[in-house]
C-alpha positions in Angstrom: -9.2 -1.4 -22.0 -9.8 -5.2 -21.0 -8.4 -7.1 -17.5 -5.2 -8.1 -19.7 -3.7 -5.0 -20.4 -4.5 -3.1 -17.0 -2.8 -5.7 -15.7 -0.5 -5.7 -17.7 0.2 -2.2 -17.1 -0.1 -2.8 -13.5 3.1 -5.2 -13.7 5.2 -2.8 -15.8 4.4 0.2 -13.8 5.0 -2.1 -10.0 8.8 -3.1 -11.9 9.3 0.4 -12.6 7.7 2.7 -9.7 6.6 -0.2 -6.7 8.8 -0.7 -3.3 9.3 -3.1 -1.5 8.5 -2.4 1.7 10.0 -4.6 5.2 9.0 -2.6 8.3 10.7 -2.3 11.2 9.5 -2.1 15.3 7.2 -4.9 16.4 4.7 -7.5 14.7 4.9 -5.3 11.3 9.0 -6.5 11.3 7.3 -9.9 9.5 5.1 -8.3 7.2 6.2 -7.5 3.9 4.6 -4.8 2.0 4.6 -3.5 -1.6 2.8 -1.0 -3.3 1.5 -1.7 -7.0 0.0 0.9 -9.3 -2.3 0.0 -12.1 -2.5 1.3 -15.4 -5.5 4.1 -14.3 -3.2 5.1 -11.1 -4.9 3.6 -8.6 -3.2 1.7 -5.8 -3.2 -1.3 -4.0 -0.6 -1.8 -1.2 -0.1 -5.6 -1.1 1.1 -7.7 1.8 2.1 -11.2 3.4 0.5 -12.1 6.8 -2.6 -10.9 8.6 -2.9 -7.9 11.0 -4.2 -8.1 14.0 -6.5 -5.4 13.7 -8.9 -4.4 10.9 -7.4 -1.7 8.7 -10.0 1.9 8.7 -7.5 4.3 7.0 -4.6 5.1 5.5 -2.1 8.5 6.2 0.0 10.1 3.8 2.8 11.7 6.3 3.6 14.3 3.4 7.1 15.6 4.7 8.5 12.4 5.7 7.0 10.9 2.3 5.9 7.5 4.3 2.5 6.0 4.9 0.5 5.0 8.2 -1.4 2.3 8.8 -4.6 3.2 11.6 -6.3 0.1 12.7 -10.2 0.0 14.5 -8.6 -0.8 17.3 -6.7 2.3 18.0 -3.2 1.3 17.2 -1.0 3.1 14.2 2.3 2.1 12.4 4.0 4.1 9.8 5.7 2.0 7.3 9.2 2.7 7.1 10.0 3.6 3.8 10.3 6.7 1.5 8.9 7.2 -1.5 10.3 7.9 -4.0 9.7 11.1 -6.2 7.2 9.1 -8.3 5.1 7.8 -6.0 5.5 11.2 -3.6 3.5 12.8 -6.9 1.0 10.0 -7.2 -0.2 9.9 -3.6 -0.3 13.7 -3.5 -2.9 13.1 -5.5 -4.9 9.7 -4.6 -8.1 9.4 -1.8 -7.9 5.5 -1.7 -5.5 2.5 -1.4 -6.6 -0.9 -1.5 -5.5 -3.1 1.3 -4.7 -6.6 0.5 -3.3 -9.8 1.6 -1.8 -12.4 -1.2 -0.9 -15.9 0.7 0.5 -18.6 -2.4 -0.2 -16.0 -5.1 -3.8 -15.5 -4.5 -5.8 -12.7 -2.8 -6.9 -13.8 0.8 -8.0 -10.2 2.0 -8.9 -6.7 1.4 -9.3 -3.8 3.1 -11.2 -0.5 0.9 -9.3 2.1 2.8 -9.5 5.7 2.5 -5.9 8.3 2.6 -5.9 11.0 3.9 -2.4 13.5 3.8 -1.0 15.3 6.8 
């Protein structure tokens, strides 16, 4: 599968099962998140503003179907979005999440994080 096919599949999957996530509570109120799944089932979490620390891993809270970001300074943040059934099944089988910040439709920075389930 070439890059063009993977990109097209990712876009189609995003339109069908991707989710716009708007968190609440603090600085994260100003950050928009989106979940993108490519044709191979790999998950990317996209965001639009810099974090105040480096994300070291992502925790999937299985009972609540929510993601929690864990940062190198000890800060934790639960994204206030409940995964639908399709995304829930994907996250139960994942071990990695690639977190990418986009600015002006271009990737600026990324973090390859481990996904743990709780």
